[in-house]
VOTORSE-325323 format. One line per field, with one value per atom (N, C-alpha, C, CB): residue number from 0; residue in one letter; atom name; y, z, x. Coordinates in Angstrom, 2 decimals. Each point is the difference from the previous one (the first is absolute). Glycine has a CB too. Layout:
<atoms>
k = c(NUM / ...) $
r = c(A / ...) $
a = c(CA / ...) $
py = c(Y / ...) $
pz = c(Z / ...) $
px = c(X / ...) $
</atoms>
This chain:
<atoms>
k = c(0 / 0 / 0 / 0 / 1 / 1 / 1 / 1 / 2 / 2 / 2 / 2 / 3 / 3 / 3 / 3 / 4 / 4 / 4 / 4 / 5 / 5 / 5 / 5 / 6 / 6 / 6 / 6 / 7 / 7 / 7 / 7 / 8 / 8 / 8 / 8 / 9 / 9 / 9 / 9 / 10 / 10 / 10 / 10 / 11 / 11 / 11 / 11 / 12 / 12 / 12 / 12 / 13 / 13 / 13 / 13 / 14 / 14 / 14 / 14 / 15 / 15 / 15 / 15 / 16 / 16 / 16 / 16 / 17 / 17 / 17 / 17 / 18 / 18 / 18 / 18 / 19 / 19 / 19 / 19 / 20 / 20 / 20 / 20 / 21 / 21 / 21 / 21 / 22 / 22 / 22 / 22 / 23 / 23 / 23 / 23 / 24 / 24 / 24 / 24 / 25 / 25 / 25 / 25 / 26 / 26 / 26 / 26 / 27 / 27 / 27 / 27 / 28 / 28 / 28 / 28 / 29 / 29 / 29 / 29 / 30 / 30 / 30 / 30 / 31 / 31 / 31 / 31 / 32 / 32 / 32 / 32 / 33 / 33 / 33 / 33 / 34 / 34 / 34 / 34 / 35 / 35 / 35 / 35 / 36 / 36 / 36 / 36 / 37 / 37 / 37 / 37 / 38 / 38 / 38 / 38 / 39 / 39 / 39 / 39 / 40 / 40 / 40 / 40 / 41 / 41 / 41 / 41 / 42 / 42 / 42 / 42 / 43 / 43 / 43 / 43 / 44 / 44 / 44 / 44 / 45 / 45 / 45 / 45 / 46 / 46 / 46 / 46 / 47 / 47 / 47 / 47 / 48 / 48 / 48 / 48 / 49 / 49 / 49 / 49 / 50 / 50 / 50 / 50 / 51 / 51 / 51 / 51 / 52 / 52 / 52 / 52 / 53 / 53 / 53 / 53 / 54 / 54 / 54 / 54 / 55 / 55 / 55 / 55 / 56 / 56 / 56 / 56 / 57 / 57 / 57 / 57 / 58 / 58 / 58 / 58 / 59 / 59 / 59 / 59 / 60 / 60 / 60 / 60 / 61 / 61 / 61 / 61 / 62 / 62 / 62 / 62 / 63 / 63 / 63 / 63 / 64 / 64 / 64 / 64 / 65 / 65 / 65 / 65 / 66 / 66 / 66 / 66 / 67 / 67 / 67 / 67 / 68 / 68 / 68 / 68 / 69 / 69 / 69 / 69 / 70 / 70 / 70 / 70 / 71 / 71 / 71 / 71 / 72 / 72 / 72 / 72 / 73 / 73 / 73 / 73 / 74 / 74 / 74 / 74 / 75 / 75 / 75 / 75 / 76 / 76 / 76 / 76 / 77 / 77 / 77 / 77 / 78 / 78 / 78 / 78 / 79 / 79 / 79 / 79 / 80 / 80 / 80 / 80 / 81 / 81 / 81 / 81 / 82 / 82 / 82 / 82 / 83 / 83 / 83 / 83 / 84 / 84 / 84 / 84 / 85 / 85 / 85 / 85 / 86 / 86 / 86 / 86 / 87 / 87 / 87 / 87 / 88 / 88 / 88 / 88 / 89 / 89 / 89 / 89 / 90 / 90 / 90 / 90 / 91 / 91 / 91 / 91 / 92 / 92 / 92 / 92 / 93 / 93 / 93 / 93 / 94 / 94 / 94 / 94 / 95 / 95 / 95 / 95 / 96 / 96 / 96 / 96 / 97 / 97 / 97 / 97 / 98 / 98 / 98 / 98 / 99 / 99 / 99 / 99 / 100 / 100 / 100 / 100 / 101 / 101 / 101 / 101 / 102 / 102 / 102 / 102 / 103 / 103 / 103 / 103 / 104 / 104 / 104 / 104 / 105 / 105 / 105 / 105 / 106 / 106 / 106 / 106 / 107 / 107 / 107 / 107 / 108 / 108 / 108 / 108 / 109 / 109 / 109 / 109 / 110 / 110 / 110 / 110 / 111 / 111 / 111 / 111 / 112 / 112 / 112 / 112 / 113 / 113 / 113 / 113 / 114 / 114 / 114 / 114 / 115 / 115 / 115 / 115 / 116 / 116 / 116 / 116 / 117 / 117 / 117 / 117 / 118 / 118 / 118 / 118 / 119 / 119 / 119 / 119 / 120 / 120 / 120 / 120 / 121 / 121 / 121 / 121 / 122 / 122 / 122 / 122 / 123 / 123 / 123 / 123 / 124 / 124 / 124 / 124 / 125 / 125 / 125 / 125 / 126 / 126 / 126 / 126 / 127 / 127 / 127 / 127) $
r = c(M / M / M / M / Q / Q / Q / Q / A / A / A / A / P / P / P / P / I / I / I / I / N / N / N / N / S / S / S / S / K / K / K / K / L / L / L / L / G / G / G / G / K / K / K / K / A / A / A / A / V / V / V / V / G / G / G / G / T / T / T / T / F / F / F / F / A / A / A / A / A / A / A / A / A / A / A / A / S / S / S / S / I / I / I / I / S / S / S / S / F / F / F / F / L / L / L / L / I / I / I / I / G / G / G / G / T / T / T / T / A / A / A / A / I / I / I / I / L / L / L / L / L / L / L / L / A / A / A / A / I / I / I / I / T / T / T / T / A / A / A / A / V / V / V / V / S / S / S / S / G / G / G / G / A / A / A / A / E / E / E / E / V / V / V / V / K / K / K / K / L / L / L / L / S / S / S / S / G / G / G / G / A / A / A / A / S / S / S / S / G / G / G / G / L / L / L / L / A / A / A / A / W / W / W / W / Y / Y / Y / Y / Y / Y / Y / Y / F / F / F / F / T / T / T / T / G / G / G / G / G / G / G / G / L / L / L / L / L / L / L / L / G / G / G / G / A / A / A / A / A / A / A / A / Y / Y / Y / Y / V / V / V / V / T / T / T / T / T / T / T / T / V / V / V / V / L / L / L / L / V / V / V / V / S / S / S / S / V / V / V / V / R / R / R / R / T / T / T / T / L / L / L / L / G / G / G / G / A / A / A / A / G / G / G / G / G / G / G / G / V / V / V / V / T / T / T / T / A / A / A / A / A / A / A / A / T / T / T / T / I / I / I / I / A / A / A / A / G / G / G / G / Q / Q / Q / Q / L / L / L / L / S / S / S / S / T / T / T / T / A / A / A / A / V / V / V / V / V / V / V / V / L / L / L / L / D / D / D / D / R / R / R / R / V / V / V / V / G / G / G / G / A / A / A / A / F / F / F / F / G / G / G / G / L / L / L / L / A / A / A / A / Q / Q / Q / Q / K / K / K / K / P / P / P / P / I / I / I / I / T / T / T / T / I / I / I / I / G / G / G / G / R / R / R / R / L / L / L / L / V / V / V / V / G / G / G / G / V / V / V / V / A / A / A / A / L / L / L / L / L / L / L / L / A / A / A / A / A / A / A / A / G / G / G / G / V / V / V / V / F / F / F / F / L / L / L / L / V / V / V / V / V / V / V / V / R / R / R / R / E / E / E / E) $
a = c(N / CA / C / CB / N / CA / C / CB / N / CA / C / CB / N / CA / C / CB / N / CA / C / CB / N / CA / C / CB / N / CA / C / CB / N / CA / C / CB / N / CA / C / CB / N / CA / C / CB / N / CA / C / CB / N / CA / C / CB / N / CA / C / CB / N / CA / C / CB / N / CA / C / CB / N / CA / C / CB / N / CA / C / CB / N / CA / C / CB / N / CA / C / CB / N / CA / C / CB / N / CA / C / CB / N / CA / C / CB / N / CA / C / CB / N / CA / C / CB / N / CA / C / CB / N / CA / C / CB / N / CA / C / CB / N / CA / C / CB / N / CA / C / CB / N / CA / C / CB / N / CA / C / CB / N / CA / C / CB / N / CA / C / CB / N / CA / C / CB / N / CA / C / CB / N / CA / C / CB / N / CA / C / CB / N / CA / C / CB / N / CA / C / CB / N / CA / C / CB / N / CA / C / CB / N / CA / C / CB / N / CA / C / CB / N / CA / C / CB / N / CA / C / CB / N / CA / C / CB / N / CA / C / CB / N / CA / C / CB / N / CA / C / CB / N / CA / C / CB / N / CA / C / CB / N / CA / C / CB / N / CA / C / CB / N / CA / C / CB / N / CA / C / CB / N / CA / C / CB / N / CA / C / CB / N / CA / C / CB / N / CA / C / CB / N / CA / C / CB / N / CA / C / CB / N / CA / C / CB / N / CA / C / CB / N / CA / C / CB / N / CA / C / CB / N / CA / C / CB / N / CA / C / CB / N / CA / C / CB / N / CA / C / CB / N / CA / C / CB / N / CA / C / CB / N / CA / C / CB / N / CA / C / CB / N / CA / C / CB / N / CA / C / CB / N / CA / C / CB / N / CA / C / CB / N / CA / C / CB / N / CA / C / CB / N / CA / C / CB / N / CA / C / CB / N / CA / C / CB / N / CA / C / CB / N / CA / C / CB / N / CA / C / CB / N / CA / C / CB / N / CA / C / CB / N / CA / C / CB / N / CA / C / CB / N / CA / C / CB / N / CA / C / CB / N / CA / C / CB / N / CA / C / CB / N / CA / C / CB / N / CA / C / CB / N / CA / C / CB / N / CA / C / CB / N / CA / C / CB / N / CA / C / CB / N / CA / C / CB / N / CA / C / CB / N / CA / C / CB / N / CA / C / CB / N / CA / C / CB / N / CA / C / CB / N / CA / C / CB / N / CA / C / CB / N / CA / C / CB / N / CA / C / CB / N / CA / C / CB / N / CA / C / CB / N / CA / C / CB / N / CA / C / CB / N / CA / C / CB / N / CA / C / CB / N / CA / C / CB / N / CA / C / CB / N / CA / C / CB / N / CA / C / CB / N / CA / C / CB / N / CA / C / CB / N / CA / C / CB / N / CA / C / CB / N / CA / C / CB / N / CA / C / CB / N / CA / C / CB / N / CA / C / CB / N / CA / C / CB) $
py = c(10.60 / -0.23 / -1.28 / 1.31 / -2.19 / -1.27 / -0.33 / -0.81 / 1.37 / -0.22 / 0.54 / 0.03 / 1.41 / 0.36 / -0.64 / 2.21 / -2.56 / -0.55 / -1.45 / 1.54 / -2.56 / -1.17 / 0.16 / -0.76 / 1.93 / -0.06 / 0.25 / 0.74 / 0.18 / 0.26 / -1.06 / 2.15 / -3.02 / -1.20 / -1.06 / 0.60 / -0.58 / -0.99 / 0.39 / -0.53 / 1.92 / 0.36 / -0.52 / 1.94 / -1.96 / -0.39 / -1.55 / 2.21 / -2.89 / -1.43 / -0.81 / 0.41 / 0.26 / -1.03 / 0.10 / -1.84 / 1.83 / 0.09 / -1.27 / 1.39 / -2.38 / -1.17 / -0.05 / -1.34 / 1.60 / 0.04 / 1.23 / -1.30 / 2.28 / 1.17 / -0.62 / 1.98 / -2.54 / -0.35 / -1.02 / 0.29 / -1.28 / -1.11 / 0.67 / -1.86 / 2.98 / 0.77 / 0.64 / 0.81 / -0.13 / 0.44 / -0.85 / 1.32 / -2.46 / -0.99 / -0.58 / -0.48 / 0.18 / -0.53 / 0.83 / -0.65 / 1.86 / 1.02 / 0.27 / 1.34 / -1.51 / 0.17 / -1.35 / 1.70 / -2.68 / -1.44 / 0.24 / -1.86 / 2.10 / 0.06 / 0.99 / -0.63 / 1.58 / 1.06 / -0.50 / 2.16 / -2.80 / -0.70 / -1.08 / 0.60 / -1.44 / -0.97 / 0.46 / -1.57 / 2.75 / 0.40 / 0.65 / 0.01 / 0.75 / 0.63 / -0.99 / 1.70 / -2.88 / -1.26 / -0.56 / -0.37 / 0.19 / -0.40 / 0.76 / -0.80 / 2.16 / 1.01 / 0.27 / 0.97 / -1.14 / 0.48 / -1.31 / 1.61 / -2.63 / -1.01 / -0.57 / 1.28 / -0.79 / -0.54 / -1.62 / 2.37 / -2.88 / -1.33 / -0.27 / -0.20 / -0.58 / -0.56 / -1.40 / 1.28 / -1.09 / -1.15 / -0.50 / 0.67 / -1.48 / -0.39 / -1.11 / 0.81 / -1.58 / -1.07 / 0.67 / -1.29 / 2.56 / 0.58 / 0.32 / 1.04 / -1.16 / 0.10 / -1.24 / 1.65 / -2.66 / -1.42 / -0.10 / -0.86 / 1.63 / -0.13 / 1.09 / -1.27 / 1.95 / 1.08 / -0.33 / 1.40 / -0.91 / -0.38 / 0.68 / 0.07 / -0.71 / 0.23 / 1.55 / -2.61 / 3.31 / 1.32 / 0.91 / -0.53 / 0.26 / 0.72 / 0.15 / -0.88 / 0.04 / -0.16 / 1.09 / -2.72 / 3.27 / 0.54 / 1.56 / -1.79 / 2.20 / 1.69 / 0.07 / 0.30 / -1.26 / 0.21 / 0.08 / -1.45 / 0.51 / -0.13 / 1.39 / -2.63 / 3.41 / 1.08 / 0.92 / -0.75 / 0.94 / 1.03 / 0.05 / -0.44 / -0.87 / -0.11 / 0.53 / -2.10 / 1.70 / 0.76 / 1.32 / -1.88 / 2.49 / 1.56 / 0.44 / 0.05 / -0.54 / 0.89 / -0.23 / -0.21 / -0.81 / -0.12 / 0.93 / -2.03 / 2.10 / 0.81 / 1.55 / -1.95 / 2.16 / 1.48 / 0.49 / -0.20 / -0.96 / 0.24 / 0.42 / -1.51 / 0.79 / 0.34 / 1.30 / -2.17 / 2.10 / 1.03 / 1.46 / -1.88 / 2.04 / 1.31 / 0.90 / -0.96 / 0.03 / 0.84 / 0.61 / -1.26 / 0.66 / 0.77 / 0.93 / -2.20 / 2.03 / 0.47 / 1.07 / -2.29 / 2.03 / 0.96 / -0.34 / 1.91 / -1.57 / -0.38 / 0.18 / 0.80 / 0.44 / 0.49 / -0.68 / 2.32 / -2.64 / -1.12 / -1.16 / 0.82 / -1.79 / -0.89 / -0.03 / -0.13 / 1.01 / 0.19 / 0.13 / 1.08 / -0.22 / 0.32 / -1.10 / 2.18 / -3.17 / -1.04 / -1.02 / 0.55 / -0.82 / -0.96 / 0.26 / -0.07 / 1.32 / 0.35 / -0.23 / 1.49 / -1.18 / -0.05 / -1.46 / 2.40 / -3.24 / -1.70 / -0.40 / -0.49 / 0.70 / -0.60 / 0.32 / 0.22 / 1.11 / 0.45 / -0.73 / 2.06 / -2.20 / -0.80 / -1.30 / 1.31 / -1.99 / -1.47 / -0.10 / -0.47 / 1.35 / -0.07 / 0.07 / 0.99 / 0.01 / 0.18 / -1.17 / 2.33 / -3.23 / -1.40 / -1.00 / 0.44 / -0.34 / -1.16 / 0.30 / -0.43 / 1.71 / 0.23 / -0.52 / 2.08 / -1.79 / -0.37 / -1.47 / 2.02 / -2.76 / -1.41 / -0.79 / 0.33 / 0.55 / -0.58 / -1.09 / 0.39 / 0.11 / -1.08 / 0.02 / 0.34 / -1.28 / -0.42 / 0.31 / 0.58 / -0.83 / 0.34 / 1.43 / -1.92 / 2.79 / 1.19 / 0.14 / 0.45 / 0.45 / 0.39 / 0.45 / 0.53 / -0.81 / 0.46 / 1.59 / -2.57 / 3.04 / 1.68 / 0.07 / 1.08 / -0.21 / 0.08 / 1.06 / -0.63 / 0.36 / 1.26 / 0.97 / -1.41 / 2.52 / 1.11 / 1.21 / -0.68 / 1.43 / 0.99 / 0.93 / -0.13 / 0.38 / 0.50 / -0.67 / 0.69 / -1.92 / -0.76 / 0.15 / -1.72 / 1.55 / 0.12 / 1.29 / -1.63 / 2.77 / 1.17 / 0.15 / 0.91 / -1.39 / 0.00 / -0.78 / 0.16 / -1.18 / -0.70 / 0.72 / -2.22 / 2.89 / 0.71 / 1.16 / -0.80 / 1.50 / 1.17 / -0.27 / 0.99 / -2.10 / -0.61 / -0.27 / -1.00 / 0.31 / -0.25 / 1.54 / -2.62 / 3.38 / 1.35 / 0.66 / 0.12 / -0.31 / 0.43 / -0.84 / 0.81 / -1.95 / -0.77 / 0.54 / -1.68 / 1.87 / 0.55 / 1.58 / -1.56 / 2.46 / 1.06 / 0.13 / 0.54 / -1.36 / -0.31 / -0.48 / -0.49 / -0.47 / -0.57 / 0.66 / -1.94 / 2.64 / 0.62 / 1.05 / -0.20 / 0.26 / 1.04 / 1.50 / -1.88) $
pz = c(-3.47 / -0.39 / 0.48 / -1.94 / 1.84 / 0.13 / 1.39 / -1.84 / 2.88 / 1.29 / 0.32 / 0.58 / -1.07 / 0.39 / -0.95 / 0.94 / -2.18 / -0.77 / 0.38 / -1.73 / 2.24 / 0.64 / 1.35 / -1.19 / 1.93 / 1.21 / -0.16 / 1.07 / -1.89 / -0.34 / -0.55 / -0.41 / -0.36 / -0.31 / 0.93 / -1.88 / 2.97 / 1.00 / 1.01 / -0.29 / 0.30 / 0.79 / -0.53 / 0.65 / -2.00 / -0.68 / -0.21 / -1.05 / 0.90 / -0.01 / 0.90 / -1.89 / 2.80 / 1.02 / -0.42 / 0.25 / 0.92 / -0.36 / -0.77 / 2.24 / -1.93 / -0.81 / -1.51 / 2.34 / -2.42 / -1.30 / -0.92 / 0.87 / -0.22 / -0.63 / -0.51 / 1.66 / -0.91 / -0.10 / -1.33 / 2.84 / -2.71 / -1.08 / -1.28 / 1.73 / -1.66 / -1.37 / -0.60 / 1.01 / -0.16 / -0.47 / -0.73 / 1.74 / -1.00 / -0.51 / -1.30 / 2.29 / -2.54 / -0.92 / -1.46 / 2.08 / -1.51 / -1.21 / -0.49 / 1.04 / -0.12 / -0.25 / -0.69 / 2.00 / -1.68 / -0.69 / -1.35 / 2.22 / -2.40 / -1.46 / -0.95 / 0.96 / -0.40 / -0.91 / -0.14 / 0.89 / -0.10 / -0.31 / -0.85 / 1.97 / -1.83 / -0.93 / -1.25 / 1.64 / -1.96 / -1.34 / -0.47 / 0.23 / 0.61 / -0.44 / -0.47 / 1.60 / -0.91 / -0.05 / -1.50 / 2.64 / -2.92 / -1.25 / -1.05 / 1.13 / -1.13 / -1.12 / -0.26 / 0.50 / 0.56 / -0.27 / -0.83 / 2.54 / -2.37 / -0.86 / 0.80 / -2.38 / 3.40 / 0.75 / 0.32 / 0.89 / -0.90 / 0.24 / 1.48 / -1.91 / 2.27 / 1.50 / -0.09 / 0.47 / 0.74 / 0.13 / 1.35 / -1.77 / 1.94 / 1.25 / 0.47 / -0.36 / -0.39 / 0.27 / 0.91 / -2.39 / 1.90 / 0.65 / 1.39 / -2.16 / 2.72 / 1.44 / 0.76 / -0.46 / -0.15 / 0.65 / 0.91 / -1.87 / 1.57 / 0.90 / 0.91 / -1.57 / 1.92 / 1.04 / 1.20 / -1.46 / 2.41 / 1.51 / 0.45 / 0.61 / 0.10 / 0.26 / 0.56 / 0.37 / 0.08 / 0.36 / -1.13 / 2.04 / -3.09 / -1.32 / -0.47 / -0.62 / 1.14 / -0.30 / 0.95 / -0.64 / 1.76 / 0.79 / -0.23 / 1.42 / -2.40 / -0.67 / 0.19 / -1.95 / 1.38 / -0.06 / 1.59 / -2.45 / 3.28 / 1.53 / 0.50 / 0.55 / -0.69 / 0.49 / -0.63 / 0.45 / -1.70 / -0.63 / 0.85 / -2.42 / 2.40 / 0.82 / 1.28 / -1.07 / 1.85 / 1.42 / -0.01 / 0.89 / -1.94 / -0.15 / -0.40 / -0.78 / -0.15 / -0.40 / 1.13 / -2.67 / 3.34 / 1.30 / 0.99 / -0.44 / 0.85 / 1.01 / -0.49 / 0.97 / -2.15 / -0.33 / -0.01 / -1.45 / 1.06 / 0.17 / 1.31 / -1.65 / 2.55 / 1.40 / 0.46 / 0.36 / -0.42 / 0.61 / -0.63 / 0.23 / -1.59 / -0.31 / 0.74 / -1.93 / 2.19 / 0.81 / 1.24 / -1.00 / 1.43 / 1.53 / -0.55 / 1.95 / -2.78 / -0.16 / -1.29 / 1.10 / -1.88 / -1.09 / -1.36 / 2.01 / -2.99 / -1.27 / 0.22 / -1.49 / 2.03 / 0.09 / 1.23 / -1.03 / 2.09 / 1.02 / -0.47 / 1.52 / -2.34 / -0.60 / -0.66 / 0.09 / -0.96 / -1.06 / 0.49 / -1.28 / 2.53 / 0.58 / 0.70 / 0.11 / 0.59 / 0.74 / -0.78 / 1.73 / -3.04 / -1.08 / -0.51 / -0.80 / 0.49 / -0.45 / 0.96 / -1.37 / 2.65 / 1.16 / 0.43 / 0.80 / -0.87 / 0.26 / -1.08 / 1.13 / -2.31 / -1.18 / -0.10 / -1.18 / 1.37 / 0.16 / 0.84 / -0.37 / 1.80 / 1.14 / -0.26 / 1.45 / -1.94 / -0.53 / -0.93 / 0.28 / -1.62 / -0.89 / 0.56 / -1.48 / 2.56 / 0.38 / 0.67 / 0.21 / 0.62 / 0.58 / -1.10 / 2.02 / -2.90 / -1.24 / -0.61 / -0.53 / 0.49 / -0.87 / 0.85 / -1.30 / 2.59 / 0.78 / 0.14 / 1.04 / -1.12 / 0.10 / -1.55 / 2.39 / -3.30 / -1.33 / -0.36 / 0.22 / 0.50 / -0.24 / -1.59 / 2.67 / -3.01 / -1.40 / -1.00 / 0.68 / -0.72 / -0.86 / -0.25 / -0.78 / 1.74 / 0.08 / 0.29 / 0.76 / -1.37 / 0.29 / 1.38 / -2.29 / 3.33 / 1.22 / 0.10 / 0.66 / 0.17 / 0.14 / 1.40 / -2.07 / 2.64 / 1.43 / 0.52 / -0.06 / 1.29 / 0.55 / 0.61 / 0.56 / -1.17 / 0.22 / 0.88 / -2.39 / 3.01 / 0.72 / -0.81 / 1.36 / -2.55 / -1.08 / -0.31 / -0.80 / 0.72 / -0.27 / 1.37 / -1.77 / 2.98 / 1.30 / 0.24 / 0.91 / -1.40 / 0.26 / -1.13 / 1.13 / -2.21 / -0.97 / 0.47 / -1.79 / 2.44 / 0.66 / 1.23 / -0.79 / 1.64 / 1.01 / -0.56 / 1.37 / -2.46 / -0.41 / -0.57 / -0.33 / -0.40 / -0.57 / 1.14 / -1.90 / 3.08 / 1.13 / 0.64 / 0.56 / -0.57 / 0.44 / -0.68 / 0.61 / -1.93 / -0.91 / -0.01 / -1.37 / 1.70 / 0.41 / 1.00 / -0.64 / 1.81 / 1.25 / -0.33 / 1.46 / -2.40 / -0.19 / -0.87 / 0.51 / -1.37 / -0.84 / 0.67 / -1.64 / 2.52 / 0.74 / 1.36 / -1.09 / 1.63 / 1.18 / -0.21 / 0.52 / 0.41 / 0.15 / 0.21 / 0.98) $
px = c(-7.32 / -1.40 / -0.54 / 0.39 / 0.53 / -0.81 / -0.52 / 1.34 / -0.57 / -0.46 / -1.43 / 2.39 / -2.53 / -1.40 / -1.05 / 0.87 / -0.52 / -0.96 / -0.36 / 0.78 / 0.13 / -0.17 / -0.76 / 2.04 / -1.73 / -0.63 / -1.56 / 2.20 / -2.31 / -1.56 / -0.73 / 0.53 / 0.11 / -0.60 / -0.15 / 0.72 / 0.23 / -0.06 / -1.17 / 2.58 / -2.90 / -1.26 / -1.16 / 0.96 / -0.94 / -1.17 / -0.25 / 0.29 / 0.75 / -0.06 / 0.56 / -0.15 / 1.01 / 0.78 / 1.54 / -2.12 / 2.73 / 1.65 / 0.59 / 0.34 / -0.81 / 0.50 / -0.66 / 0.29 / -1.61 / -0.24 / 0.58 / -1.93 / 2.12 / 0.62 / 1.48 / -1.34 / 1.91 / 1.40 / 0.01 / 0.56 / -1.56 / -0.14 / -0.48 / -0.57 / -0.30 / -0.49 / 1.51 / -2.84 / 3.40 / 1.25 / 1.05 / -0.49 / 0.63 / 0.88 / -0.50 / 0.70 / -1.84 / -0.92 / 0.30 / -1.88 / 1.57 / -0.06 / 1.64 / -2.47 / 3.55 / 1.31 / 0.35 / 0.48 / -0.99 / 0.49 / -0.72 / 0.16 / -1.30 / -0.52 / 0.68 / -2.13 / 2.55 / 0.74 / 1.59 / -1.68 / 2.21 / 1.31 / -0.08 / 0.72 / -1.74 / 0.08 / -0.46 / -0.22 / -0.54 / -0.08 / 0.99 / -1.98 / 2.86 / 1.43 / 0.82 / -0.02 / 0.28 / 0.58 / -0.24 / -0.38 / -0.94 / -0.62 / 0.31 / -1.63 / 1.39 / 0.46 / 1.37 / -1.87 / 2.43 / 1.63 / 0.60 / 0.43 / -0.98 / 0.56 / 1.43 / -1.13 / 1.49 / 1.03 / 0.01 / -0.04 / 1.21 / 0.13 / -0.28 / 1.62 / -2.47 / -0.37 / 0.68 / -2.50 / 3.59 / 0.69 / -0.06 / 1.35 / -2.71 / -0.23 / 0.86 / -2.16 / 2.70 / 1.01 / 1.19 / -0.58 / 0.85 / 1.32 / -0.39 / 1.01 / -2.22 / -0.18 / 0.29 / -1.64 / 1.51 / 0.33 / 1.02 / -0.68 / 1.97 / 1.04 / 0.12 / 1.04 / -1.99 / 0.09 / -0.35 / -0.35 / 0.70 / -0.23 / -1.58 / 3.00 / -3.61 / -1.22 / -0.17 / -0.28 / 1.01 / -0.18 / 0.00 / 0.97 / -0.55 / -0.18 / -1.42 / 2.17 / -3.03 / -1.43 / -0.85 / 0.39 / 0.23 / -0.83 / -0.42 / 0.98 / -0.64 / -0.34 / -1.31 / 1.61 / -2.43 / -1.55 / -0.39 / -0.47 / 1.10 / -0.59 / 0.27 / 0.55 / 0.70 / 0.52 / -0.83 / 2.24 / -2.51 / -0.95 / -1.32 / 0.96 / -1.56 / -1.49 / 0.20 / -0.82 / 1.76 / 0.11 / 0.33 / 0.67 / 0.04 / 0.12 / -1.41 / 2.56 / -3.17 / -1.24 / -1.04 / 0.37 / -0.65 / -0.66 / 0.19 / 0.11 / 1.24 / 0.33 / -0.13 / 1.54 / -1.50 / -0.08 / -1.51 / 2.18 / -3.16 / -1.36 / -0.36 / -0.37 / 0.81 / -0.29 / 0.35 / 0.27 / 1.13 / 0.99 / -0.41 / 2.08 / -2.41 / -0.33 / -1.02 / 0.67 / -1.66 / -0.95 / 0.24 / -1.23 / 2.40 / 0.54 / 1.15 / -0.40 / 1.36 / 1.17 / -0.22 / 1.25 / -2.12 / -0.23 / 1.02 / -0.73 / 0.55 / 0.58 / 1.64 / -2.29 / 2.43 / 1.44 / 0.81 / -0.81 / 0.12 / 0.57 / 0.27 / -1.08 / 0.19 / 0.23 / 1.15 / -1.97 / 2.04 / 1.13 / 1.37 / -1.62 / 1.49 / 1.20 / 0.55 / -0.67 / -0.28 / 0.58 / 0.41 / -1.22 / 0.36 / 0.51 / 1.63 / -2.68 / 2.92 / 1.16 / 1.08 / -1.15 / 1.00 / 0.96 / 0.09 / -0.58 / -0.46 / 0.08 / 0.71 / -2.18 / 1.98 / 0.60 / 1.60 / -2.38 / 2.50 / 1.52 / 0.68 / -0.46 / -0.09 / 0.65 / 0.20 / -0.92 / -0.13 / 0.19 / 1.00 / -2.20 / 2.19 / 0.97 / 1.57 / -1.87 / 1.93 / 1.41 / 0.60 / -0.46 / -0.45 / 0.33 / 0.27 / -1.47 / 0.53 / 0.25 / 1.08 / -2.14 / 2.71 / 1.14 / 1.16 / -0.99 / 0.99 / 1.01 / 0.25 / -0.47 / -0.34 / 0.07 / 0.11 / -1.45 / 1.22 / -0.01 / -1.24 / 2.62 / -3.62 / -1.15 / -0.54 / -0.81 / 0.49 / -0.90 / 0.94 / -2.46 / 3.94 / 0.93 / 0.46 / -0.84 / 0.55 / 0.34 / 1.71 / -2.65 / 3.20 / 1.26 / 0.05 / 0.40 / 0.55 / 0.03 / 0.52 / 0.32 / -1.06 / 0.29 / 0.02 / -1.25 / 2.50 / 0.04 / -1.13 / 2.64 / -2.86 / -0.96 / 0.88 / -2.04 / 2.11 / 0.84 / -0.85 / 1.38 / -0.55 / -0.61 / -1.07 / 2.17 / -1.83 / -0.82 / -1.22 / 1.93 / -2.14 / -1.15 / -0.89 / 1.30 / -0.62 / -0.78 / -0.54 / 1.36 / -0.65 / -0.46 / -1.16 / 2.33 / -2.31 / -1.13 / -1.27 / 1.75 / -1.49 / -1.26 / -0.48 / 0.80 / 0.04 / -0.38 / -0.80 / 1.94 / -1.52 / -0.62 / -1.29 / 2.09 / -2.48 / -1.11 / -1.03 / 1.44 / -0.84 / -0.95 / -0.37 / 1.15 / -0.37 / -0.29 / -1.01 / 2.08 / -2.03 / -1.06 / -1.37 / 1.95 / -2.02 / -1.01 / -0.79 / 1.23 / -0.54 / -0.49 / -0.66 / 1.99 / -1.26 / -0.54 / -1.23 / 2.11 / -2.05 / -1.24 / -1.17 / 1.45 / -1.48 / -1.05 / -0.56 / 1.00 / -0.18 / -0.11 / -1.54 / 3.10 / -3.80 / -1.07 / 0.44 / -1.27) $
</atoms>
C-alpha cells in the first residue's frame, strides 16, 4: 500500500517532497509512540556505536525515494517483489560474512536456489 500511496503523493507534490512528507509523518508518529509508551530513551547508549549503525534513516530515505519513482513503471507488485528479492539476496550475504554482529551462516545450495527462485518470481511479476 505504501508504494502506490506515496507515488500518487509524489505526482501531486514532487518525488522528494512526498518522501519528506512520508518521513515527517512517520517521525511524528514514532515520537508520539515513544512519549506515550513511557519507554526509557537511552541516547547515551548510542555514543559507543560505529557510524554505520546510524545509516538506517539514510537507507530508509533511499528506499522510499526509489519506490516512489519505480512504482510508476514496475507497479506495486513489481516493486514489492523486487524489494523482497533484493533484501533476501543482501541478507544472505550479510549472514555469510556476519555483518553487524550477525551470526555467520554459510551460503548453501538451498539458499542459492531460494534466491534464484525469488529472482525468477520478480521476472514473472514484472514482465509484460
